[in-house]
DRENVEXKE-612818 format. One record per residue (C-alpha): residue in three letters; x negated, y, z; residue number from 1. Coordinates in steps of 0.1 Angstrom, whole numbers, plus 5000, padded with zeros to 4 digits. Layout:
<atoms>
['ALA'; [X; Y; Z]; NUM]
...
</atoms>
This chain:
<atoms>
['MET'; [6543; 1103; 3093]; 1]
['VAL'; [6516; 1103; 3127]; 2]
['TRP'; [6496; 1135; 3115]; 3]
['PHE'; [6527; 1154; 3107]; 4]
['LEU'; [6540; 1144; 3145]; 5]
['ILE'; [6505; 1163; 3160]; 6]
['LEU'; [6513; 1195; 3138]; 7]
['VAL'; [6543; 1197; 3151]; 8]
['SER'; [6539; 1183; 3185]; 9]
['SER'; [6507; 1206; 3188]; 10]
['TYR'; [6522; 1240; 3176]; 11]
['LEU'; [6548; 1237; 3203]; 12]
['GLY'; [6523; 1229; 3230]; 13]
['PHE'; [6501; 1260; 3221]; 14]
['LEU'; [6538; 1282; 3217]; 15]
['LEU'; [6541; 1271; 3253]; 16]
['LEU'; [6508; 1286; 3261]; 17]
['ARG'; [6513; 1316; 3241]; 18]
['SER'; [6545; 1321; 3260]; 19]
['ARG'; [6530; 1322; 3292]; 20]
['LEU'; [6498; 1347; 3286]; 21]
['SER'; [6508; 1363; 3318]; 22]
['VAL'; [6491; 1329; 3334]; 23]
['LEU'; [6455; 1337; 3319]; 24]
['SER'; [6461; 1376; 3324]; 25]
['ARG'; [6467; 1369; 3360]; 26]
['LEU'; [6438; 1348; 3363]; 27]
['ALA'; [6414; 1375; 3355]; 28]
['LEU'; [6427; 1398; 3370]; 29]
['ASP'; [6423; 1383; 3403]; 30]
['SER'; [6390; 1369; 3391]; 31]
['VAL'; [6378; 1404; 3391]; 32]
['HIS'; [6397; 1420; 3422]; 33]
['LEU'; [6375; 1393; 3442]; 34]
['LEU'; [6343; 1401; 3422]; 35]
['ASP'; [6351; 1441; 3429]; 36]
['GLY'; [6355; 1425; 3467]; 37]
['LEU'; [6327; 1408; 3466]; 38]
['LEU'; [6301; 1439; 3454]; 39]
['GLU'; [6317; 1459; 3478]; 40]
['ALA'; [6298; 1473; 3510]; 41]
['GLY'; [6303; 1459; 3545]; 42]
['LYS'; [6309; 1426; 3562]; 43]
['ASP'; [6331; 1435; 3593]; 44]
['ASP'; [6366; 1412; 3599]; 45]
['GLU'; [6389; 1436; 3576]; 46]
['ALA'; [6367; 1435; 3549]; 47]
['LEU'; [6363; 1392; 3553]; 48]
['GLU'; [6396; 1395; 3558]; 49]
['GLU'; [6407; 1411; 3525]; 50]
['LEU'; [6383; 1385; 3503]; 51]
['GLU'; [6396; 1361; 3524]; 52]
['ASP'; [6431; 1374; 3505]; 53]
['ARG'; [6415; 1375; 3469]; 54]
['THR'; [6404; 1341; 3472]; 55]
['SER'; [6435; 1328; 3479]; 56]
['LYS'; [6451; 1345; 3447]; 57]
['VAL'; [6423; 1336; 3427]; 58]
['LEU'; [6434; 1294; 3438]; 59]
['VAL'; [6465; 1303; 3431]; 60]
['SER'; [6461; 1315; 3398]; 61]
['LEU'; [6436; 1289; 3388]; 62]
['LEU'; [6464; 1260; 3397]; 63]
['LEU'; [6487; 1281; 3376]; 64]
['LEU'; [6465; 1278; 3347]; 65]
['LEU'; [6455; 1244; 3353]; 66]
['ALA'; [6495; 1232; 3357]; 67]
['LEU'; [6503; 1251; 3324]; 68]
['ALA'; [6472; 1229; 3303]; 69]
['LEU'; [6484; 1200; 3315]; 70]
['ALA'; [6521; 1216; 3305]; 71]
['VAL'; [6507; 1218; 3268]; 72]
['VAL'; [6490; 1185; 3268]; 73]
['VAL'; [6516; 1169; 3278]; 74]
['VAL'; [6536; 1188; 3250]; 75]
['CYS'; [6511; 1180; 3224]; 76]
['MET'; [6509; 1144; 3230]; 77]
['ALA'; [6547; 1137; 3234]; 78]
['LEU'; [6558; 1134; 3197]; 79]
['PRO'; [6529; 1112; 3190]; 80]
['TRP'; [6536; 1092; 3222]; 81]
['ALA'; [6571; 1084; 3218]; 82]
['TRP'; [6565; 1075; 3178]; 83]
['GLY'; [6541; 1047; 3188]; 84]
['LYS'; [6564; 1034; 3215]; 85]
['PHE'; [6596; 1037; 3182]; 86]
['GLN'; [6567; 1019; 3164]; 87]
['HIS'; [6555; 0996; 3189]; 88]
['ASP'; [6520; 1009; 3184]; 89]
['SER'; [6498; 1015; 3215]; 90]
['GLY'; [6470; 1032; 3192]; 91]
['VAL'; [6491; 1064; 3181]; 92]
['LEU'; [6470; 1087; 3206]; 93]
['ALA'; [6435; 1077; 3194]; 94]
['ALA'; [6446; 1097; 3159]; 95]
['PHE'; [6437; 1127; 3186]; 96]
['GLY'; [6400; 1117; 3181]; 97]
['ARG'; [6401; 1110; 3141]; 98]
['TRP'; [6391; 1135; 3120]; 99]
['PRO'; [6425; 1141; 3104]; 100]
['GLY'; [6439; 1146; 3139]; 101]
['ILE'; [6415; 1171; 3148]; 102]
['VAL'; [6424; 1190; 3117]; 103]
['ALA'; [6465; 1182; 3125]; 104]
['LEU'; [6460; 1197; 3158]; 105]
['SER'; [6441; 1229; 3149]; 106]
['ILE'; [6465; 1241; 3119]; 107]
['GLY'; [6493; 1232; 3147]; 108]
['GLY'; [6476; 1250; 3171]; 109]
['THR'; [6466; 1284; 3149]; 110]
['LEU'; [6501; 1285; 3135]; 111]
['SER'; [6518; 1290; 3173]; 112]
['PHE'; [6501; 1325; 3174]; 113]
['VAL'; [6509; 1334; 3138]; 114]
['PHE'; [6551; 1323; 3136]; 115]
['PRO'; [6569; 1335; 3149]; 116]
['LYS'; [6555; 1372; 3147]; 117]
['TRP'; [6540; 1388; 3176]; 118]
['GLN'; [6571; 1413; 3191]; 119]
['ALA'; [6556; 1447; 3184]; 120]
['HIS'; [6550; 1460; 3220]; 121]
['ASP'; [6569; 1497; 3230]; 122]
['GLY'; [6541; 1517; 3242]; 123]
['ALA'; [6509; 1530; 3232]; 124]
['TYR'; [6487; 1507; 3249]; 125]
['SER'; [6492; 1466; 3240]; 126]
['PRO'; [6490; 1440; 3269]; 127]
['LEU'; [6456; 1429; 3260]; 128]
['ASP'; [6443; 1469; 3259]; 129]
['GLN'; [6467; 1471; 3293]; 130]
['LEU'; [6446; 1440; 3303]; 131]
['LEU'; [6411; 1458; 3296]; 132]
['HIS'; [6418; 1487; 3313]; 133]
['ARG'; [6433; 1477; 3347]; 134]
['ILE'; [6396; 1455; 3347]; 135]
['ALA'; [6374; 1484; 3339]; 136]
['LEU'; [6398; 1514; 3361]; 137]
['ASP'; [6420; 1495; 3385]; 138]
['HIS'; [6381; 1478; 3396]; 139]
['LEU'; [6359; 1509; 3403]; 140]
['THR'; [6335; 1491; 3424]; 141]
['LEU'; [6327; 1469; 3395]; 142]
['HIS'; [6327; 1499; 3372]; 143]
['ARG'; [6304; 1517; 3393]; 144]
['TRP'; [6278; 1487; 3396]; 145]
['LEU'; [6277; 1481; 3356]; 146]
['HIS'; [6267; 1518; 3358]; 147]
['ASP'; [6243; 1515; 3380]; 148]
['ARG'; [6225; 1487; 3365]; 149]
['GLU'; [6232; 1507; 3332]; 150]
['VAL'; [6213; 1533; 3346]; 151]
['ARG'; [6183; 1513; 3359]; 152]
['ARG'; [6176; 1503; 3323]; 153]
['TRP'; [6182; 1540; 3309]; 154]
['ARG'; [6151; 1552; 3335]; 155]
['LYS'; [6134; 1527; 3320]; 156]
['ARG'; [6135; 1535; 3284]; 157]
['GLY'; [6119; 1568; 3299]; 158]
['GLY'; [6154; 1583; 3309]; 159]
['GLU'; [6151; 1619; 3324]; 160]
['ARG'; [6173; 1642; 3338]; 161]
['ASP'; [6180; 1674; 3318]; 162]
['PRO'; [6198; 1701; 3342]; 163]
['ARG'; [6213; 1723; 3315]; 164]
['PHE'; [6247; 1711; 3301]; 165]
['LEU'; [6280; 1728; 3288]; 166]
['LEU'; [6309; 1721; 3312]; 167]
['VAL'; [6349; 1734; 3294]; 168]
['THR'; [6372; 1739; 3317]; 169]
['GLY'; [6407; 1757; 3326]; 170]
['LEU'; [6443; 1749; 3341]; 171]
['ALA'; [6456; 1726; 3309]; 172]
['ARG'; [6472; 1738; 3278]; 173]
['ALA'; [6447; 1769; 3276]; 174]
['GLY'; [6428; 1755; 3245]; 175]
['THR'; [6404; 1734; 3262]; 176]
['THR'; [6407; 1704; 3237]; 177]
['SER'; [6405; 1726; 3212]; 178]
['LEU'; [6370; 1746; 3219]; 179]
['LEU'; [6358; 1712; 3230]; 180]
['GLN'; [6363; 1696; 3196]; 181]
['CYS'; [6346; 1727; 3178]; 182]
['LEU'; [6316; 1727; 3196]; 183]
['GLU'; [6313; 1691; 3189]; 184]
['GLU'; [6313; 1698; 3155]; 185]
['THR'; [6281; 1716; 3154]; 186]
['GLY'; [6260; 1687; 3161]; 187]
['ALA'; [6244; 1696; 3191]; 188]
['PHE'; [6262; 1680; 3220]; 189]
['SER'; [6269; 1644; 3232]; 190]
['SER'; [6304; 1639; 3249]; 191]
['LEU'; [6322; 1610; 3260]; 192]
['ASN'; [6351; 1599; 3233]; 193]
['TYR'; [6381; 1574; 3232]; 194]
['ALA'; [6357; 1550; 3223]; 195]
['ASN'; [6339; 1546; 3256]; 196]
['MET'; [6369; 1536; 3269]; 197]
['PRO'; [6381; 1521; 3293]; 198]
['PHE'; [6343; 1508; 3305]; 199]
['VAL'; [6335; 1552; 3299]; 200]
['MET'; [6310; 1548; 3334]; 201]
['ALA'; [6291; 1519; 3310]; 202]
['PRO'; [6292; 1538; 3278]; 203]
['GLY'; [6260; 1514; 3261]; 204]
['THR'; [6273; 1483; 3275]; 205]
['TRP'; [6309; 1487; 3261]; 206]
['ARG'; [6295; 1503; 3230]; 207]
['ARG'; [6277; 1462; 3229]; 208]
['PHE'; [6314; 1446; 3220]; 209]
['TYR'; [6331; 1478; 3207]; 210]
['ASN'; [6314; 1501; 3182]; 211]
['PRO'; [6346; 1513; 3163]; 212]
['LYS'; [6343; 1535; 3131]; 213]
['THR'; [6359; 1567; 3126]; 214]
['GLY'; [6388; 1554; 3117]; 215]
['GLU'; [6422; 1575; 3109]; 216]
['LEU'; [6434; 1602; 3126]; 217]
['LYS'; [6464; 1608; 3151]; 218]
['GLU'; [6479; 1633; 3167]; 219]
['ARG'; [6474; 1629; 3206]; 220]
['SER'; [6505; 1624; 3228]; 221]
['HIS'; [6505; 1658; 3236]; 222]
['GLY'; [6523; 1661; 3206]; 223]
['ASP'; [6506; 1695; 3199]; 224]
['GLY'; [6494; 1689; 3160]; 225]
['ILE'; [6456; 1677; 3176]; 226]
['LEU'; [6445; 1652; 3154]; 227]
['VAL'; [6419; 1627; 3179]; 228]
['GLY'; [6403; 1594; 3165]; 229]
['ALA'; [6379; 1565; 3183]; 230]
['ASP'; [6352; 1593; 3183]; 231]
['SER'; [6365; 1623; 3191]; 232]
['ALA'; [6356; 1640; 3224]; 233]
['GLU'; [6377; 1637; 3255]; 234]
['ALA'; [6376; 1646; 3292]; 235]
['LEU'; [6370; 1609; 3308]; 236]
['GLU'; [6346; 1615; 3333]; 237]
['GLU'; [6369; 1616; 3365]; 238]
['PRO'; [6363; 1576; 3370]; 239]
['PHE'; [6329; 1589; 3380]; 240]
['PHE'; [6338; 1611; 3406]; 241]
['LEU'; [6363; 1588; 3421]; 242]
['ALA'; [6343; 1559; 3418]; 243]
['HIS'; [6313; 1586; 3439]; 244]
['THR'; [6342; 1600; 3460]; 245]
['GLU'; [6363; 1567; 3467]; 246]
['GLY'; [6390; 1594; 3455]; 247]
['ALA'; [6383; 1618; 3483]; 248]
['PHE'; [6400; 1650; 3463]; 249]
['VAL'; [6427; 1633; 3452]; 250]
['LYS'; [6458; 1632; 3479]; 251]
['VAL'; [6494; 1622; 3481]; 252]
['ASP'; [6505; 1656; 3469]; 253]
['HIS'; [6479; 1677; 3457]; 254]
['LEU'; [6443; 1677; 3440]; 255]
['THR'; [6416; 1699; 3467]; 256]
['PRO'; [6383; 1709; 3461]; 257]
['HIS'; [6353; 1683; 3470]; 258]
['GLU'; [6317; 1688; 3481]; 259]
['VAL'; [6292; 1674; 3454]; 260]
['ASP'; [6258; 1667; 3479]; 261]
['VAL'; [6227; 1660; 3463]; 262]
['GLU'; [6230; 1626; 3454]; 263]
['LEU'; [6261; 1628; 3438]; 264]
['HIS'; [6250; 1655; 3418]; 265]
['ASP'; [6219; 1635; 3404]; 266]
['ARG'; [6236; 1610; 3396]; 267]
['TYR'; [6257; 1631; 3379]; 268]
['LEU'; [6230; 1638; 3359]; 269]
['ASP'; [6220; 1605; 3354]; 270]
['TYR'; [6254; 1600; 3339]; 271]
['GLN'; [6251; 1624; 3316]; 272]
['GLY'; [6216; 1609; 3304]; 273]
['LEU'; [6241; 1580; 3292]; 274]
['VAL'; [6260; 1598; 3269]; 275]
['ARG'; [6233; 1623; 3255]; 276]
['ILE'; [6219; 1614; 3225]; 277]
['PRO'; [6182; 1633; 3228]; 278]
['GLY'; [6181; 1659; 3216]; 279]
['THR'; [6215; 1673; 3221]; 280]
['THR'; [6232; 1689; 3252]; 281]
['TYR'; [6262; 1673; 3274]; 282]
['LEU'; [6291; 1683; 3270]; 283]
['ALA'; [6326; 1678; 3287]; 284]
['LYS'; [6357; 1692; 3291]; 285]
['ASN'; [6372; 1691; 3328]; 286]
['ASN'; [6403; 1704; 3338]; 287]
['ASN'; [6397; 1695; 3375]; 288]
['ALA'; [6358; 1706; 3372]; 289]
['LEU'; [6370; 1741; 3396]; 290]
['LEU'; [6374; 1714; 3428]; 291]
['ARG'; [6340; 1709; 3423]; 292]
['TYR'; [6324; 1742; 3407]; 293]
['LEU'; [6310; 1757; 3439]; 294]
['SER'; [6286; 1728; 3449]; 295]
['LEU'; [6275; 1721; 3416]; 296]
['ARG'; [6266; 1756; 3414]; 297]
['LYS'; [6246; 1756; 3444]; 298]
['HIS'; [6223; 1726; 3434]; 299]
['ASN'; [6228; 1738; 3401]; 300]
['ARG'; [6217; 1772; 3381]; 301]
['GLU'; [6205; 1759; 3346]; 302]
['PHE'; [6243; 1746; 3333]; 303]
['THR'; [6267; 1766; 3317]; 304]
['ALA'; [6309; 1768; 3321]; 305]
['VAL'; [6339; 1780; 3300]; 306]
['LEU'; [6366; 1787; 3318]; 307]
['MET'; [6398; 1791; 3294]; 308]
['PHE'; [6429; 1812; 3307]; 309]
['ARG'; [6462; 1821; 3285]; 310]
['GLU'; [6486; 1844; 3288]; 311]
['PRO'; [6509; 1835; 3321]; 312]
['LEU'; [6545; 1834; 3311]; 313]
['ALA'; [6532; 1812; 3276]; 314]
['HIS'; [6510; 1791; 3293]; 315]
['SER'; [6535; 1786; 3326]; 316]
['ALA'; [6558; 1776; 3293]; 317]
['SER'; [6537; 1754; 3279]; 318]
['LEU'; [6530; 1730; 3311]; 319]
['LEU'; [6566; 1732; 3319]; 320]
['ALA'; [6572; 1714; 3284]; 321]
['MET'; [6545; 1690; 3288]; 322]
['HIS'; [6552; 1684; 3322]; 323]
['ARG'; [6591; 1671; 3309]; 324]
['ARG'; [6576; 1657; 3277]; 325]
['TYR'; [6556; 1634; 3301]; 326]
['THR'; [6579; 1627; 3327]; 327]
['ALA'; [6604; 1613; 3301]; 328]
['MET'; [6568; 1591; 3279]; 329]
['GLN'; [6560; 1579; 3312]; 330]
['ASP'; [6599; 1565; 3322]; 331]
['GLY'; [6597; 1549; 3290]; 332]
['ASP'; [6565; 1532; 3303]; 333]
['PRO'; [6553; 1533; 3331]; 334]
['PHE'; [6512; 1524; 3320]; 335]
['VAL'; [6511; 1561; 3311]; 336]
['ARG'; [6514; 1573; 3342]; 337]
['THR'; [6491; 1547; 3359]; 338]
['TYR'; [6465; 1555; 3329]; 339]
['MET'; [6466; 1587; 3338]; 340]
['ASP'; [6461; 1583; 3375]; 341]
['TRP'; [6432; 1566; 3367]; 342]
['LEU'; [6416; 1594; 3348]; 343]
['ALA'; [6427; 1617; 3379]; 344]
['HIS'; [6450; 1637; 3349]; 345]
['HIS'; [6477; 1651; 3373]; 346]
['GLU'; [6479; 1680; 3354]; 347]
['PHE'; [6516; 1673; 3347]; 348]
['GLY'; [6548; 1646; 3347]; 349]
['GLY'; [6558; 1618; 3375]; 350]
['GLY'; [6522; 1618; 3384]; 351]
['HIS'; [6520; 1654; 3392]; 352]
['LYS'; [6501; 1669; 3418]; 353]
['PRO'; [6490; 1707; 3416]; 354]
['PHE'; [6456; 1718; 3424]; 355]
['ARG'; [6453; 1734; 3464]; 356]
['PHE'; [6427; 1755; 3469]; 357]
['GLY'; [6442; 1772; 3501]; 358]
['SER'; [6461; 1760; 3531]; 359]
['GLU'; [6496; 1767; 3516]; 360]
['PRO'; [6510; 1734; 3498]; 361]
['ALA'; [6528; 1740; 3469]; 362]
['THR'; [6566; 1747; 3467]; 363]
['GLY'; [6587; 1750; 3442]; 364]
['ASP'; [6607; 1727; 3418]; 365]
['SER'; [6584; 1716; 3390]; 366]
['ASP'; [6614; 1715; 3365]; 367]
['THR'; [6613; 1753; 3364]; 368]
['LEU'; [6593; 1780; 3350]; 369]
['ASP'; [6585; 1796; 3383]; 370]
['TYR'; [6568; 1765; 3399]; 371]
['TRP'; [6543; 1763; 3369]; 372]
['LEU'; [6538; 1807; 3367]; 373]
['ASP'; [6528; 1800; 3406]; 374]
['ARG'; [6504; 1772; 3396]; 375]
['TRP'; [6492; 1791; 3373]; 376]
['THR'; [6484; 1824; 3394]; 377]
['ASP'; [6474; 1801; 3425]; 378]
['TYR'; [6446; 1785; 3401]; 379]
['TYR'; [6431; 1816; 3383]; 380]
['GLN'; [6434; 1838; 3414]; 381]
['TYR'; [6410; 1815; 3428]; 382]
['ALA'; [6389; 1812; 3394]; 383]
['LEU'; [6381; 1848; 3403]; 384]
['THR'; [6365; 1842; 3430]; 385]
['VAL'; [6337; 1821; 3417]; 386]
['GLU'; [6303; 1836; 3408]; 387]
['GLY'; [6300; 1844; 3376]; 388]
['HIS'; [6267; 1829; 3374]; 389]
['ARG'; [6265; 1813; 3335]; 390]
['LEU'; [6306; 1810; 3338]; 391]
['LEU'; [6317; 1826; 3307]; 392]
['LEU'; [6361; 1835; 3309]; 393]
['VAL'; [6374; 1834; 3273]; 394]
['SER'; [6408; 1839; 3268]; 395]
['HIS'; [6433; 1816; 3245]; 396]
['ALA'; [6441; 1847; 3224]; 397]
['THR'; [6406; 1858; 3218]; 398]
['TRP'; [6393; 1820; 3207]; 399]
['SER'; [6430; 1820; 3186]; 400]
['ALA'; [6421; 1853; 3167]; 401]
['SER'; [6384; 1848; 3161]; 402]
['PRO'; [6377; 1813; 3169]; 403]
['THR'; [6341; 1810; 3147]; 404]
['ALA'; [6328; 1846; 3171]; 405]
['VAL'; [6338; 1829; 3199]; 406]
['LEU'; [6316; 1795; 3190]; 407]
['HIS'; [6290; 1815; 3183]; 408]
['ALA'; [6291; 1839; 3217]; 409]
['ILE'; [6289; 1802; 3239]; 410]
['LEU'; [6262; 1789; 3219]; 411]
['ALA'; [6243; 1820; 3221]; 412]
['ASP'; [6252; 1820; 3264]; 413]
['ALA'; [6237; 1786; 3264]; 414]
['GLY'; [6209; 1790; 3250]; 415]
['ILE'; [6218; 1760; 3219]; 416]
['ASP'; [6205; 1773; 3185]; 417]
['ALA'; [6233; 1755; 3164]; 418]
['GLU'; [6257; 1768; 3134]; 419]
['ALA'; [6292; 1768; 3146]; 420]
['PRO'; [6318; 1761; 3112]; 421]
['SER'; [6336; 1784; 3097]; 422]
['MET'; [6376; 1782; 3109]; 423]
['GLU'; [6403; 1802; 3105]; 424]
['PRO'; [6426; 1822; 3132]; 425]
['TYR'; [6451; 1806; 3147]; 426]
['THR'; [6479; 1835; 3149]; 427]
['ARG'; [6510; 1805; 3164]; 428]
['GLN'; [6529; 1826; 3194]; 429]
['ARG'; [6551; 1804; 3216]; 430]
['ASP'; [6585; 1817; 3222]; 431]
['VAL'; [6593; 1819; 3260]; 432]
['ASN'; [6631; 1809; 3262]; 433]
['ASP'; [6632; 1806; 3303]; 434]
['ILE'; [6637; 1830; 3320]; 435]
['ALA'; [6609; 1838; 3348]; 436]
['ASP'; [6613; 1857; 3382]; 437]
['PRO'; [6602; 1894; 3377]; 438]
['LYS'; [6576; 1893; 3406]; 439]
['ARG'; [6558; 1865; 3400]; 440]
['LEU'; [6558; 1876; 3365]; 441]
['GLU'; [6542; 1907; 3378]; 442]
['ALA'; [6520; 1892; 3397]; 443]
['ALA'; [6500; 1868; 3374]; 444]
['ARG'; [6497; 1891; 3347]; 445]
['ALA'; [6477; 1913; 3377]; 446]
['VAL'; [6460; 1884; 3377]; 447]
['TYR'; [6458; 1879; 3337]; 448]
['ASN'; [6443; 1914; 3333]; 449]
['GLN'; [6416; 1910; 3362]; 450]
['LEU'; [6407; 1878; 3340]; 451]
['VAL'; [6405; 1898; 3310]; 452]
['GLY'; [6386; 1925; 3322]; 453]
['ARG'; [6355; 1899; 3333]; 454]
['ALA'; [6363; 1877; 3299]; 455]
['LEU'; [6339; 1877; 3264]; 456]
['HIS'; [6345; 1906; 3242]; 457]
['LEU'; [6330; 1904; 3209]; 458]
['ASP'; [6319; 1936; 3193]; 459]
</atoms>
């Protein structure tokens, strides 16, 4: 009887622990927050006060954990103790130290984490996934420390910087992801992928703990038919720039161009070295790249960039549709917005922040086609002012009609000897039902015609 009581009590005790896992999450986050603060430079009074506050939070979390642990112990021992009192047997609790008691305790504790079944989470990320992402992406000082540690080891192994890389950019929904994935299929490139999340600045360190197989491909959250898996390339390098600029280019209501100095440029090449497999070229898709392109080019004349663009009416309608989709998605799951903010993905959704290349702020209602036409015109007008050295403009129409030929042209322009996969043309066209302001559309199409005039033309 006593062994059964130990099993039931341990089940109830660990069920209590299971129901209060948030206490463990809080302690983990508070501890990492404190460590992040200890790694920050500066010992002024304000910094010390912040550390004291973080230390206090860790102590509170520890006390909560101790209280929870004590409650679990009490619950685990409650039924056997009561049975011993009823039987006038003072040695019942000693059964916990015998092997049948240990087995009963183990079985009861294990069952508590199996039954009842865990409730399915509504969002795309489980509570554990969210905790890991918060630890990595919400504590950039710690993330940067892990990165610097990995860079030092890479250098000791003989790692060298390579100024030659390929950068795919453009306004979101221009076809950049499609091009990125097809370039990676050539086998000539190395790129960040979903398996590198959330420790994207220390990919080698994270790979020791998490190195999944390719697995099943699933349609990405955009709902655009593009399938992704753990090894699918993605735009994940922005945490690097956020960490090393302290987010200077992300303002309250917009994103602004920023200067990349020599030190940051060299750090960027080091970062690429952590990702790049020997014998391949670093490849990145980054829709924010135009914010820092001028200064990157000033320090480096050897990398190649591909700027993609699309017919403005269809492109703006796609941006509007995606803005509505992600706004609704983030309303249902706020972590989606937090995740996108960590990656500086402010293209659309509740966290949308437009690019501001001039002094005039963006105006208008983001739930209208006219707003996105203005954003399209602002972005590509600025793109036309950028020096064309090793900058290849590719239209979405050309990419869709002749994808294999475009791949060959990009590889040739970048000086990379690789075989491009054979691809079928993509002929689907977007129907635009919203009505655009004629003057805005005319201005956008004038910019589009200039882009076409400078873009890649296939023989």
